[in-house]
N, C-alpha and C positions, 0 to 999 in steps of 0.2 A: 577626524571630522565625523560629523554625525549625519548620516543620511536618513534618519528616522527609521532605521531598519530594526527588525526584531532580531534578537540574539539567538543564535542556534548553537547547540552544544555539538561542535564538530571538531574533529581532529584531522589535520591535513598532514599526510606523509608523502614524501617523494621517494618513489621506488628507484633506486639506482642500480640498474641492471642493463649493461650495454647490449646484452644478447636478447633483450626482450623485444619481440616482434609484434607489430600491431595486428597481424593476421593470425597470431597464435595466442592461446591463453597464457598470460604472463605468470611467472611464479608468484605465489601468494605470500606477501610479507607477513611476518608475525606482528600483530597489532598490540600495543600496550592496552592495559585495562584502565578504567577510570577510578577504581578504588584499590589501592591508593593512587594518587595522581601519577600520570605516566611520566617516565623518564625518557626523554627524547635523545637518541644517540646522535653522533656526528653526521650520520648519513640521512637523517630525517629532519623534517620541518614540522613543528607543532603549529597547527592551524591557528589556535588562539594566541600563541606566543608571537606570531608574526605581527599582529596588531595592524593598525591603519598605516603606520610609517614603515613597516616591514624592515627593521634594521638588520634582521638576521639574513636577509636575502639581498644585500647590497643596495638597500634603499630603493628597490623597485616597488613603486606604488603610484597610484593615481594622485597627482598633486598639481598645484597651479604652476603652469609653465610661465616663466617670466616674460618670454616673448609674446605669448598670447595676452598676458596681463598688460603689456605695453600697447598692444593693439586696442584693447578695451579702454585704456585710458585716453585713446585718441578719437573715440567716438564723438562726433560733433553734433550737439543739439542744434546749433545754428544751421548746419547743413540740412538736417531733417526738416526744420521749420521752412527753410527756403525751398526745398524740394516740394513739400506739400503745397506751399503757396503757388509755386510755378505751375503745378498740375491743375490746381483749382482755377488758375487764371484763364485757362482755355475755355471756360464757360460750360462746356460739356465734352465728355469723351465717349459719347454714345457711339455704338457700332455703326449707326446710320448717319452720324453727323458729317459735316463737310470735311474733305481731306485736303483741299487746296489752300484755304486761308492760312496766313502765316501765324495768326495769334488766336484762332478759334477752331474748335473741333478736334476730332481724333487724329487727323493728319498732323496738325501742329504738335499735339502731345507726343506722338510717337517719334517725330523728328527730334523733339527736345530730348526725349529719353536716349535716343541713339547718340546724339551729340554729347550728352552728359556722360554717358558710359565711356565714350571715346576719350573724353577729357580726363576722367578720374582713373582710368585703367592702368596707369603707370607703364604703358606700352606692352603690358602683359595680357590684357584682355583682347580676345578675338571677337569683335562685335559685328554681327550681321543681321540682316532682315530676312525673315522667312515668310513668304506670301502664301495665302491659301484662299480659294474662292468660298464665298458664303452667300447664299440666298436666304433672306429673312424678311418676313412681312411683305413678300412679293418683290423685294428689291435685291438685285444681284450686286454684290460688292467684292472687292479684293481686300482682305484683311491682312494684317502684318503682326507677327510675333517678332519681338526684338530679343535676340539670343546672344549672350556674352559668355564666352568660354574661357576659363582660366586653366590652361593645360597643367596636368601633374607631371612630375618627373619620375615617378615610380613605375613599376612594371604591372601593377594591378590594373586590369582592364575596366573595372567598374567605374561608373561616374556617379556623382552626387548632383541632384537637381534641386535647386531652391527657386521658388517661383512666387509671382504675384501678378494678378491681373490689373491692367491699367485702364480698362474701359469703365465707364460710369453710366448711370441711367436715372431718369426721373420716375415719377409715379407711374406714368404710362410707359411700359417697356418698349413700345414701338416709336416713341417720340424722340427723334434725333435732333431737335432744335431747342427745346426748353432747357433752362438752366439745370445742370446736374453736376454740381461742384465735386461731389464724391471725395471729400477730404479724407474721411475715415474709410470709406468703401470705394476705391481702395488706394487712394494716393498715399495713405499711411504705409501700406505694404510695399508700394513701389519705392517710396522714399527710403524705407528700411533696406530694401534690396540694393539700391544704388550705394548707400553708405556701407553696407556689408561688402559689396564688390570693391569699393574704393579701398577699404582696409585690407582685405585679403589679397588684393592684387599687388600690395607692397612686399609680399613675401612669395617664396616658392613652396610648393606643397607636393606631397607624394601622389595624391590622387586628383583627378580632374574634377573641377566644380563647374557646373553650368548654371548661369543665372538667367532665368526665363521670365520675360515680361510679356504676358499673354493677353491676346485680344479676345473679344466676343465671349467673355465669361458670363456676362449678365443674360445672354440669350441662350445659354446652354453649354458652357465650357468647350466651345468649338476650338479655341486656340490651344487649349490643353490637349484635346483629342488629336489635333494636327501634330503637335509636338511629339506625343507618345507614339503615334503611328510612324512618324519619320524616324524616331530613334530606333524603333523595333525593326523597321524595314532596312535601316542602315546596319543592323546587326550589333548595335550598341548594347552593352550590359549596364542596366540602370540599377544601382544598389538601393537607392531610396529617393523619395521626393518629399520636400518640406514646403508647405503652402502657407504663406503669410497673407492673411486676409482679414481686414478689420482689426488692426492691431494698434490703433492710435491712442486708445484709452481716453479718459477724461477725468478731471479732478474728482477725487472722492471715492473712486471705485477701488476694490481690493488690488493690492500690488501682487498680482499673480496673473498667469495666463493659462487659458484652457488649451489643452492639446487633445484633439479629437483623433481617435484611432479605433477602428473596429476590432472586436474580439474574434475568437476567445482570448483569454488572458495570456496564452502562450503564442499568440499570433506574432508575425514579424512586425506588424504595425504597433502592437502594444509594446513589443521589445524596443521599438524606436522611441515611443513615448517615455518608457522607463529610462532609456539612455538620456533623453533630454532632462528628465527629472534629476538624474545623477549629476549632469553637467551644471544645472542650475544650482544645486546644493553646494557645489565646489566654487563656482565662479560668480554666482549671484544669489547668495543665501537669503537675501531679503526680498527676492522676486521669485516666487515659487511656481512650480508647474502643477496644474490640476488636471489629472488624466481623466478624460471622458471616454468611456468604452462605447463608442458609437462612431459611425463614419462622419457624422456632422450633426448640427443641430436638427431637431425634428422638422421635417419638411423643407430643409434647406440643402444647399450643395455648394461645392467649390471646385476649383481646378484639380485638386488632388484626387477627385473621384475617378478621373480617367486613368490615373496611375493604379488606383485600387482595382478598377475594372480589368486592367491588363495584368493583374497579379504582382504589381510592384509595391513593395512596402512604402507607405506614404502616411503623412499626418497633416492635420490642419492646425495652425496656431491662430487663435482669436482672443480678443481682449476678455477679461474676466467677467464683465457685465456689459452687455450691449444696450444701446438706446434705440429701440425700434422706431421711435418717433423722429429720429434723425438719420434715417436710411432711405435712399432712393427718393430724395426730395431736396429742396433748396436749403434745408437746415443743416445738411451735412457739410459744414464749413470748417476751415482751418482753425478758427478761433475757439472751437469747442474741444480741441484735442489737448492731451497732456503730453508735452514733448519729453518730459522726464520719463514718463511711462514708455514712450517710444524708444528712448535711449536704452531702457532695460530690455526691450524686445530685441534690439540690435545686439546688445551684449550677449544674450542667450544664443542667438543665431551664430555670431562670430565665434564664441567659445566652443559651441558644438561642432561647427564646420571645421574649425582649426584642429580640433582633436581628431575628428573623423579623417580629414584629409592629410594630417600630419603623422598619425600613428599607423602601424601596420593594419591591414584589412582584417575583417572578422574571421576568426578561425572556423573550421567546421565544428559541428557539435561533437562533444566527447562521446566515445564509446564506453558504455557502462557495463562492468562485469561484477556481479555479486561476489562477495568474499565469504569466508567461512563463518565469521562472526556476524550475528544479526546487526543490521544497521551499518554495515561496512561495505564499501564499494571501491572498485578500482576504475579510475578514469584514464583513458588513453586517447591521445590525439596527435596528429602530425604537427610538429613545431615549424615555425617560420623563421628563417635566418635573420629576417629584419626585426624580429621581436627581441627586446631586452628582457622581457618577462611576461607573465600572464596573470590576469585576475581570474580566480575561480569564484563564481557567484552562485550562492545557494538561496533559493526562495521557496517558502512553503506554498503549495497549491492553495489558491483562494486569497492571495495577498499580493500587492505590488511591492511589498517591502522585501529586502534581501540583504544578505551579509556577503561581504567581499573580502577575500584574502589573496595574497600574492605569492608567486614563485618566480625565480629567475628562469631564463631560457634554458640554462644547463640542467635545471631540476625539473623542467616541465616535460610533458608528454606521457608520463606514468605517475599518476598521483592517486594515493589512497586516501579516502575520507572515511572516518569512523565516528561512532558515537551518535549517529542519527537515530531518531526514534523510529523503530521498525514499523510502527503503526501509522506514521505520518508520510504523506507523499510530498516529495520535493521536486523542484525544477532546478537543474544544474546547467549553467552556461559558462562560457569563457569569453575573455576579451584580451587582446594583445596590447602591450604597452611598449613605448620606446624609452630611451635613456632619459628623456626630458620629462617623463611623467605623463605624457599624452596618452590617452586611451582610445583604442579603436572601438568599432561597433561590436555589440554583443553577438556571439554565435547563436544559432537556434538552440532552444533548450532541450535537454534530455530529462525524462521523468524517471525518478528513482524512488524506492521506498514503498510503503504500503504492504498489505498482505500479499502473499503469492498470487500472481495473476492480475493484480490491480495495476493500473497505470497504462497498460498498452493501448487500451481503447478509451482512455479517459476523456470525458466531455466536460470541460471546465467553463463552458459558456455562461453558466448561471451561478458560478461559485465566487466570483470576484467581489471584492469590497470596493465600492465606488468612492471617489473623493471629488469634492468640488461640486459646482452647480452645473446644470445641463440646460 
């Protein structure tokens, strides 16, 4: 597979020494030279020889999981269209709109979302309503988030939150009566989230996934703020948040999606965006990720900002090119959306969440020890008994592109890399894989290389190569 990654001249060796402790300097293996080409003995693994399919390490590699592929084949365009039309039919979902009528206003919309999640959840979704008070424009109200939890079966305590706001607004942000169909902003995100929940709830996963349908975003991300506060007060560990907001597309726009994530380039948010890029390349190669190194579009915001404010890794997914003339007004209608585009958004979400929740959790970052030869380093990390193998990911500073190679669990934990350009600074991270080829989240990156003394206080905020539009 081709992840559009730059090729690095790297040699990967596995140090096989059962007496090597992580807290003590390991013995330094003798590294082969590059001229003539190295001969790799039976106890070593050549980084380049592993290749993308990694036949030398028991076929441990990131690959398409047939079960995830089956889920993707069951995405329903008809469902997505019906969900958007249903939400549009409530006239407005404004925070101050009526809550009692059966077919109009935000109350009718949130009851419909609750009932639909209960219907599609395969008896695995725990659906509940979380209320919070909100006074806005001099009016005191009780708002409701709808939270659907898909419990994981594994021991990892961290949860994954995927979110979309369900409220809408007209041009006047305080007008709770005028039509505000909000098909793209954000019935599209809600429709995607319901379909994602429907598909993922047909399977069991190692990690808990929380589907959050949030209120009062248009007035200031109040629903998201309430959710984050509740999670933190309850002592929950939140691994990440993914916000789907304005994802309906329209005919003719590029078949890509912008992923907003604040820098610097080695931040946990950018790591999350790069992970989505990798998943898209494997499961949806014709629907690309365009990483935007920013919290959001200039002057705009979304529910993920409350996760960012709390120090939780989070990203926003938004269509490739927006139509400002069809936002916050009567023109934001269901007939303007591209439902094949929305299918692709669901596809990316499902593939990413299934890998995250199915594979072992992110490892800790590797400990890096320089070796005798220039450009050679020993990576050590504690292995996870749930992992069938690991990806070692090398990325030059200043680029989102990286090279990935694989080792089995028995060979992991002590890995020597050689042949790096001593003058180049690299970022090294890890990801755990299971036997089915599902890959977990990236570890934080460790910086290696450069001249002595470089890297420890590196500021990479202005060195990244941007892609996509902003």
